[in-house]
SEKOL-485287 format. One record per residue (C-alpha): residue in three letters; x, y, z. Coordinates in steps of 0.5 Angstrom, whole numbers, padded with zeros to 4 digits, always signed. Each point is the difference from the previous one (the first is absolute). Example, Ala and Ser with C-alpha at 12.3 -4.5 7.8 and 13.67 -1.06 7.14 Angstrom:
residues 2
ALA+0025-0009+0016;SER+0002+0007-0002;
***
This chain:
residues 937
MET+0019-0096-0011;ALA+0005+0006+0000;PHE-0002+0006-0004;GLY+0000+0000-0007;LYS-0003-0003-0007;GLY-0008+0000+0001;HIS-0001+0004+0006;HIS-0004+0007+0000;LEU+0003+0006+0004;HIS-0005+0005+0001;LEU+0002+0007+0003;ILE-0004+0005+0002;ASP+0001+0007+0001;GLY-0002+0002+0007;SER+0001+0007+0000;ALA-0005+0001-0006;PHE-0005-0005+0004;ILE+0000+0005+0005;PHE+0000+0007-0003;ARG-0006-0003-0004;ALA-0003-0002+0006;TYR+0000+0006+0004;HIS-0002+0004-0007;ALA-0006-0005-0001;LEU-0003+0000+0007;PRO-0003+0005+0004;PRO+0004+0001+0007;LEU-0001-0006+0006;THR+0002+0002+0007;ARG+0001-0007+0005;LYS-0006+0001+0005;SER+0004-0002+0006;ASP+0005+0006-0001;GLY-0001+0004-0007;LEU+0006-0003-0003;PRO-0001+0001-0007;VAL-0001-0006-0004;GLY-0003+0001-0007;ALA+0006-0001-0004;VAL+0002-0008+0004;SER-0008-0001-0001;GLY+0000+0001-0008;PHE+0008-0003+0000;SER-0004-0006+0004;ASN-0005-0001-0004;MET+0004+0000-0006;LEU+0004-0005+0002;TYR-0006-0004+0002;ARG-0002+0001-0007;TYR+0007-0002-0002;ILE+0000-0007+0003;GLU-0007-0002-0002;GLY+0001+0002-0007;ASN+0007-0004-0001;THR-0002-0007-0001;GLY+0000-0005-0006;PRO+0005-0002-0004;ASP+0003+0008-0002;ALA+0001+0000+0009;PRO+0006+0002+0002;THR+0005-0005+0004;HIS+0004+0006+0003;ALA-0002+0007+0002;ALA+0002+0007+0003;VAL-0002+0006+0002;ILE+0005+0006+0000;PHE+0000+0006+0003;ASP+0004+0007-0001;TYR+0005+0000+0006;SER-0001+0008+0003;GLY+0006+0004+0000;LYS+0005+0002-0005;SER+0002-0005-0005;PHE+0007-0001-0004;ARG-0003+0004-0006;ASN+0000+0006+0005;ASP+0008+0000+0000;ILE+0000-0001-0007;TYR-0004+0007-0001;PRO-0002+0004+0007;GLN-0006+0002-0003;TYR-0003-0006-0002;LYS-0008+0000+0002;ALA+0001+0007+0003;ASN-0007+0002-0002;ARG-0004-0006+0003;PRO-0005+0003+0004;PRO+0000-0004+0007;ALA-0004-0006+0002;PRO-0007+0002+0002;GLU+0000+0001+0008;ASP-0005-0005+0001;LEU+0003-0006-0004;ILE+0007+0001+0004;PRO-0001-0005+0005;GLN-0004-0004-0005;PHE+0006-0003-0004;PRO+0003-0004+0006;LEU-0008-0003+0001;THR+0000-0002-0008;ARG+0007-0005+0002;ASP-0004-0002+0005;ALA-0005-0002-0005;THR+0004-0003-0004;ARG+0003-0004+0004;ALA-0007-0002+0003;PHE-0002-0002-0006;ASN+0006-0005+0000;ILE+0003+0004-0006;SER+0008+0001-0001;CYS+0001+0007+0003;ILE+0006+0004-0003;GLU+0004+0006+0000;VAL+0007+0002+0000;GLU+0004+0006+0004;GLY+0002+0005-0006;PHE-0004-0003-0006;GLU-0006+0001-0003;ALA-0005-0006-0001;ASP+0001+0001-0007;ASP+0007-0002+0000;ILE-0002-0006+0005;ILE-0005-0002-0005;ALA+0006+0001-0006;THR+0004-0005+0003;LEU-0005-0005+0003;SER-0002-0001-0008;CYS+0006+0000-0003;GLN+0002-0005+0005;ALA-0006-0004-0001;ARG+0001+0001-0008;ASP+0006-0003+0000;ALA-0002-0006+0004;GLY-0006-0001-0006;ALA-0005+0002+0004;ARG-0006+0004-0002;VAL+0000+0007+0003;THR-0008+0004+0001;ILE+0002+0007+0002;ILE-0007+0004+0004;SER+0001+0007-0001;SER-0001+0006-0005;ASP+0006+0002+0002;LYS+0003+0003-0008;ASP+0008-0002+0004;LEU-0001-0006+0000;MET-0002-0001-0007;GLN+0008+0000-0002;LEU-0001-0008+0003;ILE-0005-0003-0004;GLY+0002-0006-0005;ASP+0004-0006+0000;GLY-0007-0003+0004;VAL+0000+0007+0005;GLU-0007+0004-0002;MET-0004+0005+0004;LEU-0008+0000+0003;ASP-0002+0007+0001;PRO-0005-0002+0005;MET-0004+0007-0001;LYS-0002-0002-0006;ASN+0000-0008+0000;LYS+0005+0000-0006;ARG+0006-0004-0002;ILE+0006+0004-0003;ASP+0005-0003-0004;SER+0005+0002-0005;ASP-0005+0003-0004;GLY-0003+0004+0005;VAL+0006+0002+0002;ALA+0002+0003-0007;GLU-0007+0003+0000;LYS+0001+0004+0007;PHE+0007+0002-0003;GLY+0002+0000-0007;VAL+0005-0005+0001;GLY+0001-0008+0003;PRO+0001-0001+0007;GLN+0008+0000-0001;ARG+0000+0008-0002;VAL-0005+0001+0004;VAL+0005+0003+0006;ASP+0004+0004-0006;VAL-0007+0003-0002;GLN-0001+0002+0008;ALA+0007+0003+0001;LEU-0002+0005-0006;ALA-0007+0001+0001;GLY+0002+0001+0008;ASP-0006-0001+0005;SER-0003+0007+0004;VAL-0003-0005+0006;ASP+0006-0002+0002;ASN+0005+0006-0003;VAL+0003-0004-0004;PRO+0004+0006-0005;GLY+0001-0004-0006;ALA+0000+0005-0007;PRO-0004+0006+0000;GLY-0005+0001-0005;ILE+0000-0007-0002;GLY-0006-0005+0002;ILE-0002-0008-0001;LYS-0001+0001-0007;THR+0006+0004-0001;ALA+0004-0005+0003;ALA-0003-0006-0003;LEU+0001+0003-0007;LEU+0008+0002+0001;ILE+0002-0007+0003;ASN-0005-0003-0006;GLU+0005+0003-0004;TYR+0006+0000+0004;GLY+0001-0007+0003;ASP+0000+0001+0007;LEU+0002+0007+0005;ASP+0008-0001-0001;THR+0000+0000-0007;LEU-0005+0007-0001;LEU+0004+0003+0006;SER+0007-0001-0005;ARG-0004+0002-0006;ALA-0004+0006+0002;SER+0003+0005-0004;GLU-0003-0003-0005;ILE-0007+0001+0001;LYS-0004+0005-0005;GLN-0004+0004+0005;PRO+0003+0005+0005;LYS-0004-0001+0006;ARG+0002-0007+0001;ARG+0007+0000-0002;GLU+0002+0006+0005;SER-0005-0005+0005;LEU+0004-0006-0001;ILE+0007+0004+0000;ASN+0000+0004+0006;ASN-0004-0005+0004;GLU+0004-0006-0001;GLU+0002-0001+0007;LEU-0007+0001+0002;ILE-0003-0005-0005;ARG+0006-0005+0003;ILE-0002+0001+0007;SER-0008-0001-0002;ARG+0002-0006-0003;ASP+0003-0002+0007;LEU-0006+0002+0004;VAL-0005-0003-0005;LYS+0004-0007-0001;LEU-0002-0006+0005;ASP+0005-0003+0004;CYS+0000-0008-0001;ASP+0005-0002+0004;MET-0002+0003+0007;ASP+0003-0005+0006;LEU-0006-0003+0003;ASP+0000-0004+0006;PHE-0005-0006-0002;THR-0001-0005-0006;LEU-0006-0001-0005;ASP-0002-0006+0004;SER-0001+0004+0005;LEU-0006+0004-0004;GLU-0004-0007+0000;VAL-0008+0001+0000;LYS-0003-0002+0007;GLY-0007+0001+0001;PRO-0002+0005+0007;ASP+0001-0003+0006;ALA-0008+0001+0002;ASP+0001+0002+0008;GLN+0006+0005-0002;LEU-0005+0003-0006;VAL-0006+0001+0005;GLU+0005+0003+0006;PHE+0002+0006-0005;LEU-0006+0001-0003;ALA-0004+0000+0007;LYS+0006+0005+0003;MET-0002+0005-0006;GLU-0007-0001+0002;PHE-0002-0003-0008;ARG-0007-0002+0002;THR-0001-0002-0007;MET+0006-0004-0002;VAL+0001-0004+0007;LYS-0007-0002-0002;ARG+0002-0002-0006;ALA+0006-0003+0002;THR-0003-0005+0007;GLU-0005-0002-0006;ARG+0005-0002-0005;TYR+0005-0003+0004;GLY-0005-0003+0006;VAL+0003+0004+0006;GLU-0003+0003+0006;ALA-0002+0007+0000;PRO+0004+0004+0005;ASP-0004+0006+0004;LEU+0000+0006-0003;PRO-0001+0008+0003;ASP-0007+0002-0001;ALA-0001+0003-0006;SER-0003+0006+0002;ALA+0004+0002+0007;SER+0006+0004-0001;ALA+0006-0001+0004;SER+0001+0007+0005;GLY+0003+0005-0002;ALA+0001-0004-0008;ALA+0001+0005-0006;PRO-0007+0002-0003;GLN-0001-0005-0006;THR+0001+0003-0007;GLN-0004-0004-0003;SER-0008+0003+0001;ALA-0005-0003-0002;VAL-0003+0002-0006;PRO-0007+0003+0001;GLU-0005-0003-0005;THR+0000+0003-0007;LYS-0001-0001-0007;PRO+0006-0003-0003;PHE+0004+0004-0006;ASP-0004+0001-0006;LEU+0005+0004-0005;ASP-0006+0000-0005;ALA-0005+0002+0004;TYR+0004+0008+0002;GLU-0003+0007-0004;HIS+0003+0003-0006;ILE-0004+0007+0002;ARG-0001+0003-0007;ASP-0004+0005+0001;MET-0002+0006+0005;GLY-0007-0003+0002;ALA+0004-0007+0002;LEU+0006+0005+0004;GLU-0006+0004+0004;ARG-0003-0007+0002;TRP+0006-0002+0002;ILE+0001+0007+0005;ASP-0008+0000+0003;ASP+0002-0007+0001;ILE+0007+0002+0004;TYR-0003+0006+0005;GLU-0006-0005+0002;ARG+0007-0005+0002;GLY+0004+0005+0002;TYR+0007-0003-0002;VAL+0003-0003-0006;ALA+0006-0003-0002;VAL+0004+0004-0007;ASP+0006-0001-0003;THR+0003+0003-0007;GLU+0003-0003-0005;THR+0006+0005-0003;MET+0005+0000-0006;GLY+0006-0002+0005;LEU+0002+0000+0008;ASP+0003+0008+0000;ALA-0006+0003+0003;MET+0002+0007-0002;GLN+0001-0001-0006;VAL-0005-0006-0003;ASP-0007+0001-0003;LEU-0006-0003+0002;VAL-0003-0006-0003;GLY-0006-0001+0003;VAL-0003-0001+0007;SER-0003-0006+0003;MET-0005+0000+0006;CYS-0003-0006+0004;VAL-0006+0000+0006;GLU-0001-0006+0002;ALA+0003-0007-0001;GLY+0000-0002-0008;LYS-0004+0006-0002;ALA+0006+0005-0004;CYS+0001+0004-0005;TYR+0005+0004-0005;ILE+0000+0006-0003;PRO+0004+0001-0006;LEU+0002+0006-0002;THR+0006+0000-0004;HIS+0001-0007-0004;LYS+0004+0002-0006;ALA-0001-0005-0007;GLY+0008-0002+0000;ASP+0005+0001-0005;ASP-0004-0002-0006;ASP+0000+0006-0005;LEU-0007-0001-0002;PHE-0002+0002+0007;GLY+0005+0006+0000;GLY+0004-0003+0005;ASP-0003+0005+0006;SER-0007-0001-0002;LEU-0005-0002+0007;VAL-0004-0005+0000;GLU-0008+0000+0000;GLY-0003-0001+0005;GLN+0003+0005+0005;LEU-0003+0005+0004;PRO+0004+0007-0001;LEU+0005+0000+0006;ASP-0001+0009+0002;LEU-0008-0003+0001;VAL+0002-0007+0004;ILE+0005+0005+0004;ASP-0005+0005+0001;THR-0005-0005+0002;LEU+0004-0004+0005;ARG+0003+0006+0003;PRO-0006+0002+0006;MET+0000-0008+0002;LEU+0006-0001+0000;GLN+0002+0007+0004;ASP-0007-0001+0004;PRO+0002-0002+0008;SER-0006-0004+0001;ILE+0003-0005-0006;MET+0005-0004+0003;LYS+0005-0002-0006;ILE+0004-0007+0000;GLY+0006-0001-0004;GLN+0007-0004+0001;ASN+0005+0004+0000;MET-0005+0005-0001;LYS+0006+0006+0001;TYR+0001-0001-0007;ASP-0007+0000-0003;ALA+0000+0006+0004;LYS+0006+0003-0003;ILE-0003-0001-0007;PHE-0007+0003+0002;ALA+0004+0006+0002;ARG+0002+0002-0007;TYR-0007+0000-0002;ASP-0002+0005+0006;VAL-0003-0005+0004;THR+0002-0001+0007;VAL-0002-0007+0002;ALA-0003-0001+0008;PRO-0001-0002+0005;TYR+0003-0008-0003;ASP+0002-0006+0004;ASP+0006-0004-0003;THR+0000-0008+0000;MET+0007+0000+0000;LEU+0001+0005+0005;LEU-0006-0005+0004;SER+0004-0005-0002;TYR+0007+0002+0003;ALA-0002+0003+0006;LEU-0004-0007+0001;HIS+0006-0004-0001;ALA+0006+0003+0000;GLY+0005-0005-0001;LEU-0003-0006-0002;HIS-0001+0001-0008;ASN+0001+0005-0006;HIS-0007+0004-0001;GLY+0000+0001-0007;MET-0007-0001-0003;ASP+0001-0006-0004;ALA+0004-0003+0007;LEU-0006+0002+0004;SER-0005-0003-0005;GLU+0003-0007+0000;ARG+0001+0000+0007;TYR-0007+0002+0003;LEU-0004-0001-0006;ASN+0003-0007-0003;HIS-0001+0004-0007;THR+0006+0002-0005;PRO-0001+0007-0004;ILE+0001+0000-0007;PRO+0008+0001-0001;THR+0002+0007-0002;LYS+0005-0004-0005;GLU-0006-0004-0003;LEU-0003+0006-0002;LEU+0005+0005-0002;GLY+0006-0004-0003;SER+0007+0000+0003;GLY+0007+0002-0004;LYS+0000+0004-0006;SER-0007-0002-0001;MET-0003+0002+0005;ILE-0006+0006+0000;THR-0003+0005+0004;PHE-0007+0000+0003;ASP-0003+0004-0005;LYS+0001-0005-0006;VAL-0003-0005+0004;GLU-0006-0003-0003;ILE-0006+0003+0004;GLY-0003-0007+0001;LYS+0006-0002+0004;ALA+0001+0007+0003;VAL-0008-0001+0003;ARG+0002-0007+0004;TYR+0007+0002+0002;ALA-0002+0007+0003;ALA-0006-0002+0003;GLU+0003-0005+0003;ASP+0005+0004+0004;ALA-0006+0004+0002;ASP-0004-0007+0002;ILE+0006-0003+0003;THR+0001+0006+0005;LEU-0006+0002+0002;ARG+0000-0008+0002;LEU+0006+0000+0003;TRP-0003+0007+0005;GLN-0005-0004+0001;ILE+0004-0006+0004;PHE+0006+0006+0003;LYS-0005+0006+0003;PRO-0003-0005+0005;LYS+0007-0002+0002;LEU+0002+0006+0003;HIS-0004+0001+0006;ALA+0001-0008+0001;GLU+0007+0000-0001;GLN+0001+0007+0005;VAL+0003+0003-0006;THR-0005+0005-0001;THR+0003+0006+0002;VAL+0007-0002-0004;TYR-0005+0000-0007;GLU-0004+0007+0002;THR+0006+0004+0004;LEU+0007-0002-0004;GLU-0002-0003-0007;ARG-0006+0002-0003;PRO+0000+0008+0001;LEU+0008-0001-0002;SER-0002-0002-0007;PRO-0003+0007-0002;VAL+0006+0003+0003;LEU+0006-0004-0004;THR-0005+0001-0006;GLN+0001+0007+0000;MET+0008+0000+0002;GLU+0000-0005-0006;ARG-0004+0005-0005;ASN+0005+0006+0003;GLY+0007-0003-0001;ILE+0006+0003+0000;LYS+0004+0004-0004;VAL+0007-0004-0003;ASP+0006+0004-0004;ARG+0001-0004-0006;ASP+0006+0004-0002;VAL+0003-0002+0009;LEU-0001-0007-0002;SER+0003+0000-0007;ARG+0007+0003+0002;MET+0000-0005+0007;SER-0001-0006-0004;ASN+0006+0003-0005;ASN+0004+0001+0006;PHE-0001-0007+0003;ALA+0002-0002-0007;GLN+0006+0003+0000;LYS+0002-0002+0008;MET-0002-0006-0003;ALA+0004+0000-0005;GLY+0006+0002+0004;LEU+0000-0005+0006;GLU+0000-0005-0006;ALA+0007+0002-0002;GLU+0002+0001+0007;ILE-0003-0008+0002;GLN+0003-0003-0007;GLU+0007+0004+0002;LEU+0000-0004+0007;ALA-0002-0006-0004;GLY+0006+0001-0004;GLN-0005-0002-0007;GLU-0006+0003-0003;PHE-0006-0004+0002;ASN-0008+0001-0001;VAL-0001+0003+0008;GLY-0008-0002-0002;SER+0003-0008+0000;PRO-0001-0003+0006;LYS+0004-0006-0003;GLN+0005+0004-0002;LEU+0001+0004+0007;GLY+0000-0007+0004;GLU+0006-0001-0005;ILE+0004+0006+0001;LEU-0002-0001+0008;PHE+0001-0006+0001;ASP+0005-0004-0005;LYS+0004+0006-0003;LEU+0001+0004+0007;GLU-0002-0006+0005;LEU-0004+0004+0004;PRO-0003-0005+0007;GLY-0007-0003-0001;GLY-0001-0002-0007;LYS-0005-0004-0001;LYS-0002-0004-0006;GLY-0007-0003-0002;LYS-0002-0006-0003;THR+0002+0004-0007;GLY+0007+0002+0002;ALA-0002+0008+0001;TYR+0002+0003+0006;ALA-0005+0003+0004;THR+0000+0009+0000;GLY-0005+0001+0004;VAL+0000+0006+0004;ASP+0001-0003+0007;ILE+0006-0003-0003;LEU+0003+0007-0003;GLU-0003+0003+0006;ASP+0005-0005+0005;LEU+0006+0001-0005;ALA-0001+0007+0000;ALA+0000+0000+0008;GLU+0007-0003+0000;GLY+0003+0005-0004;HIS-0001-0002-0007;GLU+0000+0006-0004;LEU-0003-0003-0007;PRO-0006-0003+0003;ALA-0001+0006+0003;ARG+0000+0004-0006;VAL-0005-0005-0003;MET-0005+0001+0005;ASP+0000+0007-0001;TRP+0000-0001-0008;ARG-0007-0005+0001;GLN-0003+0006+0004;LEU+0001+0005-0005;SER-0002-0005-0006;LYS-0007-0001+0004;LEU-0001+0007+0002;LYS+0000+0001-0007;SER-0003-0004-0003;THR-0006-0001+0006;TYR+0000+0008+0001;THR+0003+0005-0004;ASP-0002-0004-0006;ALA-0006-0003+0001;LEU-0004+0006+0004;GLN+0000+0004-0006;THR-0004-0005-0003;PHE-0006+0001+0005;ILE+0001+0007-0002;ASN-0008+0003-0001;PRO+0000+0003-0007;ASP-0005+0005+0002;THR+0002+0002+0006;GLY+0007-0001+0001;ARG-0001-0004+0006;VAL+0001-0007+0003;HIS-0007-0003+0002;THR+0002-0006+0005;SER-0006-0005+0001;TYR+0001-0001+0008;ILE-0003-0009+0002;GLN-0003+0001+0007;THR+0000-0008+0000;GLY+0007+0000-0001;ALA+0003-0002+0006;VAL-0003-0004+0006;THR+0002+0005+0005;GLY-0004+0005-0003;ARG+0006+0004-0003;MET-0002+0002-0007;SER+0005-0001-0006;SER-0001+0003-0007;SER+0001-0001-0008;ASP+0001+0002-0006;PRO+0004+0003+0003;ASN+0002-0002+0006;LEU+0002+0005+0004;GLN+0001-0004+0007;ASN+0007-0002-0002;ILE+0003+0005-0002;PRO+0007+0000+0003;VAL+0002+0005+0006;ARG+0006-0003+0003;SER+0006+0001-0006;GLU+0002+0007-0002;GLU-0003-0002-0008;GLY-0006-0002+0002;ARG-0002+0006+0005;LYS+0002+0004-0007;ILE-0006-0004-0003;ARG-0005+0005+0004;GLN+0002+0006-0003;ALA-0003-0002-0006;PHE-0007+0001+0004;VAL-0001+0007-0001;ALA-0006+0005+0002;ASP-0004+0003-0005;SER+0002+0009-0002;GLY-0001+0004+0006;LYS-0001-0006+0005;LYS+0004-0004+0005;LEU+0000-0007+0002;ILE+0000-0002+0007;SER+0002-0007+0005;LEU-0003-0002+0005;ASP+0003-0007+0004;TYR-0002-0003+0006;SER+0007+0000+0004;GLN+0001-0007+0003;ILE-0007-0002+0000;GLU+0001-0008+0000;LEU+0005+0001+0006;ARG-0005+0004+0003;ILE-0005-0005+0000;LEU+0004-0005+0002;ALA+0001+0004+0006;HIS-0007+0000+0002;VAL-0002-0007-0001;ALA+0006-0003+0003;LYS-0001+0005+0006;ILE+0007+0003+0000;ASP+0000+0005+0005;SER+0008+0003-0002;LEU-0003-0001-0007;LYS-0005+0004+0001;GLN+0002+0005+0004;ALA+0006+0001-0005;PHE-0004+0002-0005;LYS-0004+0004+0004;ASP+0006+0004+0003;GLY+0002+0001-0008;HIS+0007-0004+0001;ASP+0003-0004-0006;ILE-0003-0007+0001;HIS+0006-0003-0003;ALA+0005+0004+0004;MET-0004-0002+0007;THR-0001-0007-0003;ALA+0007-0001-0001;SER+0002+0003+0008;GLU-0005-0005+0003;MET+0003-0007-0004;PHE+0007+0003+0000;ASP+0001+0003+0006;VAL+0003+0007-0003;PRO-0002+0007+0001;ILE-0004+0003-0006;GLU+0005+0006+0000;GLY+0006-0001-0004;MET-0003-0007-0003;ASP+0004-0004-0005;PRO-0004+0000-0006;MET+0001-0007-0001;VAL-0004-0001+0006;ARG-0005+0004-0002;ARG-0001-0003-0007;GLN+0000-0007+0004;ALA-0006+0002+0004;LYS-0004+0003-0006;ALA+0001-0007-0003;ILE-0003-0004+0006;ASN-0005+0005+0001;PHE-0003+0000-0008;GLY+0002-0008+0000;VAL-0004-0002+0006;ILE-0007+0003-0003;TYR+0001-0004-0006;GLY+0002-0006+0005;ILE+0008-0001-0003;SER+0004-0006+0003;GLY+0007+0000+0002;PHE+0002-0002-0008;GLY-0003+0006-0003;LEU+0002+0005+0005;ALA+0007-0004-0001;ARG+0000+0002-0007;ASN-0003+0007+0000;LEU+0006+0003+0005;ARG+0005-0006-0003;ILE+0002-0002+0007;PRO+0000-0007+0002;ARG-0006-0004+0001;LYS+0001-0002+0007;GLU+0001+0008+0002;ALA-0006+0002-0004;GLN-0004-0005+0004;GLY+0003+0003+0007;PHE-0002+0007-0003;ILE-0008-0003+0000;ASP+0001-0004+0006;ARG+0003+0006+0004;TYR-0006+0005-0003;PHE-0006-0006+0002;GLU+0004+0001+0008;ARG-0001+0008+0000;PHE-0007+0000-0004;PRO-0003-0007+0003;GLY-0007+0003-0002;ILE+0002+0000-0007;LYS+0002-0008+0001;GLU-0007+0000+0003;TYR-0004+0003-0006;MET+0003-0004-0005;ASP-0001-0007+0004;GLU-0007+0002+0002;THR-0002+0002-0008;VAL+0003-0006-0002;ALA-0004-0005+0005;PHE-0006+0005-0002;ALA+0001-0002-0007;LYS+0001-0007+0001;GLU-0007-0001+0004;HIS-0005+0005-0004;LYS+0005+0000-0008;TYR+0000+0007+0000;VAL+0003+0007+0004;GLU-0003+0007+0000;THR+0001+0007-0001;LEU-0002+0004+0005;PHE-0005+0003-0003;GLY-0003-0007-0001;ARG+0003-0002-0007;LYS+0000-0008-0001;ILE+0006-0003-0003;HIS-0001-0007+0000;THR+0006-0004+0001;PRO-0002-0007-0003;GLU+0008-0003-0001;ILE+0002+0002+0007;ALA+0000-0008+0001;ALA+0004-0001-0006;LYS+0006-0004+0002;GLY+0008+0001-0002;PRO+0002+0006-0003;GLN-0006+0003-0001;ALA-0001-0001+0006;GLY+0004+0007+0003;PHE-0003+0004-0005;ALA-0007-0002+0002;LYS+0002+0003+0006;ARG+0004+0006-0001;ALA-0006+0002-0005;ALA-0005-0001+0006;ILE+0005+0004+0004;ASN+0000+0005-0005;ALA-0006+0001-0003;PRO-0004+0004+0007;ILE+0005+0005-0001;GLN+0000+0002-0007;GLY-0007-0001+0000;THR-0002+0005+0005;ALA+0005+0005-0003;ALA-0003-0001-0007;ASP-0007+0000+0004;ILE+0002+0007+0003;ILE+0003+0003-0007;ARG-0007-0003-0003;ARG-0004+0005+0005;ALA+0004+0005-0002;MET-0001-0001-0007;ILE-0008+0000+0001;ARG+0000+0006+0005;MET+0005+0005-0005;PRO-0005+0002-0006;ASP-0004+0003+0006;ALA+0005+0003+0002;ILE+0004+0004-0005;ALA-0007+0001-0005;ASP+0001+0008+0002;LEU+0008-0001-0001;PRO+0003+0001-0007;ALA+0003-0008+0001;LYS-0001-0006-0004;MET+0002-0007+0003;LEU+0004-0003-0006;LEU+0004-0007+0004;GLN+0000-0004+0006;VAL+0007-0005+0001;HIS-0001-0003+0005;ASP+0001+0004+0007;GLU+0001+0007-0005;LEU-0005+0005-0003;ILE+0001+0004-0007;PHE-0003+0006-0001;GLU-0001+0006-0004;VAL-0001+0006+0002;ASP+0000+0008-0003;GLY+0007+0003+0002;ASN-0003+0004+0005;ALA-0005-0004+0005;CYS+0005-0006+0001;ASP+0001+0003+0008;ALA-0008-0001+0000;VAL+0000-0007-0003;ILE+0005-0003+0004;GLU-0004+0002+0007;ALA-0006-0003-0003;VAL+0003-0006-0002;LYS+0005-0002+0006;ASP-0006+0002+0004;VAL-0005-0006-0003;MET+0007-0005-0001;GLU+0002+0001+0007;ASN-0007-0001+0003;ALA-0003-0005-0005;ALA-0001-0006+0005;GLU-0003+0004+0004;PRO-0006-0001+0003;ALA+0000-0007-0002;VAL+0007-0001+0003;HIS+0004+0003+0004;LEU+0007-0001+0001;ASP+0005+0001+0005;VAL+0005+0003-0003;PRO-0001+0006-0005;ILE-0001+0000-0007;GLU+0006+0004-0004;VAL-0001+0003-0007;ASP+0006+0002-0004;ALA-0001+0006-0006;GLY+0004+0002-0006;ILE-0001+0005-0005;GLY+0003+0001-0007;ASP-0001+0000-0007;ASN+0001-0007-0001;TRP-0001-0006+0004;ALA+0008-0001+0002;GLU+0000+0007+0002;ALA-0006-0001+0005;HIS+0001-0007+0003;
***
């Protein structure tokens, strides 16, 4: 019977199933080869339960699991920034994506993904086709974007809550019916997917406006009638962005699919195929269940206790036998006698997990609200200090709640223990807590950090936040912060949290931290990363704490002048661009720009997306500019200035501490798998240096009165490490002789003398030198040098011919990664590479990452070692270490001590690898002095 009336279609949001499975379960690796399979296991269990639970008269007659296709969709042509803020998928999840497709096919369920389209569009098209055929549709997902499809026989089932959503449910969520969901979303935007919307208008206001005016087009045409000035201005000034947002959120119901609904007919699993897949994944429990359910013979599986030689370490450690979490058993410390008993217990044990609760996240400004401690699993306490009664006038707004000890008294009582070298303090991201305590004249030492322990053990496998670690290694989901503090405008600060709730939340954090420490600390020796943790991670944390507290002075006036200057230049460029276009248009509008470039000016390369808008991303503009077209070149200049203004000169002003006049960035030790650090609030690692305008931003970072800034920067350190590890004698000798390494490379490759060399030839060699470190492809080099791909590949082939050791290093590194599922730096840091087994486009990225990681990681380890030694080296000098930016360190120094400081710092930096590693090439450091960072660098 052809698909139609009487049939019931189930459309399962496969991507949602994958992420739910990944985050709900601890990590699991396949015994035979260390492949991560935790998400595949959870996904397969969900499919198993789905099949078992859908029987009877309401069971589906047709079903499919729909997946997102990796890569960009047509929406990126409409709006290049679409989903630009989305973080990349966790590294241990990437190789599991194709396995979830295999799992779907193993259960004999239709598995669908289409290049260039998101899963939501496929679901929309199939839903509309089925509805038009008179069938009933159930979409199994909790994705709010799919709610626009509900009605006329289409409903949703939220699998997280096991709740059906109909038109009334949509109205409850959006304040409008399904037919107006798109209009509301277009106004409200979506920060997760980077859908712009109308600034200042949220879901509730959007629903109110749509209900009042009927639909989005009517609202926009009558926007001038709106009485509230902010709403009116937002709608009028952002009309085009709102219309673009509507194109982004509206699902495509008219996709051309190469299959029919009839082909989605439900069939039972092929028992042999299913068991074969489950056995291949080594899912013992599911294999047993399937063989019993379908009456087939169980295959042989590897010994559960065995591990393949060289396989990646199991990240699913056996959780020590311990008490279950009982949040009601935690103690509220309300008198000094109880606090003294806790301190006595801590001294008997020699360790304690500590956590602070504060008014916010800026450790340089927020006040302490309370302290939690834990001495054994399940035995934790919270000391509330400054909880307030709230905004109720009855309490005067700022009155302290009863049952709290005086802050000064508690600090004085805890200080000796927190500073006692015989007591190990344990924290999660302890650097933050150390900064909080430092504001109360407490120097916490020594301490272990579970975040850094996890990083030393598991870099490349997963992130290292406490909630994620708790779920993975303790199978426990902590109380969500949102549940305690709320969100949006109704969000409260921690001091307004009821003490009873605060005890449960804060003490739980300390309890989780102690349990993680008990798991991770013994694993350091077993995984042979004790040295990495003890010599690179743990001692660096207090150094970073002091650097963050030091901060760097920023001249607000300089930033303001730059912002104004950028605005003027942008205005000038806008006028120039519009003159070139022959008409006025919004330069910041991708849609209008595309129409000018490809319709009016008829430039080549125009490519329309599904909505009819042209793509105007940076690659397209670069190609047009390279062909000599002036307008796209000016647009790129305008975009660069716009980014500099919004991201730096405007934004940096908001980070200046009102008390110190300085910017106090926060360093993230676990920010990159290779050991390279990142920073946030603000991010100082990405301040541009390649453009003249970008370099000017560093002029705003200034020395204090009577002082100078000095910058010391490793010279070509990654190339030097490459010469060492790849054993390239000619490169090593060139570094020893102090030659221009890029000119020497060009001379070797192109048989040209160094004297009188064409600068373009040297530039090509430089691009190859740095590109090889990152495993650049012929395509990538061709784009960088603006040359044909064949010519670029020829350069790379010639490079490997002249320096065969580099190709050998690359091949050996990839082979090692495939065998062991990790690579190592020269200092023993392990960088796990679970994605090395990936297929398709991801395979190339995985190989390049594996090749680069030991080089970049070794460079990162060297500067870490230098920073750890620095406090002692400059202890007797009038200098403070302020910033670390990739291979560069910035110091603030008394004006008459610059030479002495440079001498001391250079000595530490150039000898930082010794005695652990002796490099065959000299390490060199360039130094500069100035009143601001731009002058010093």
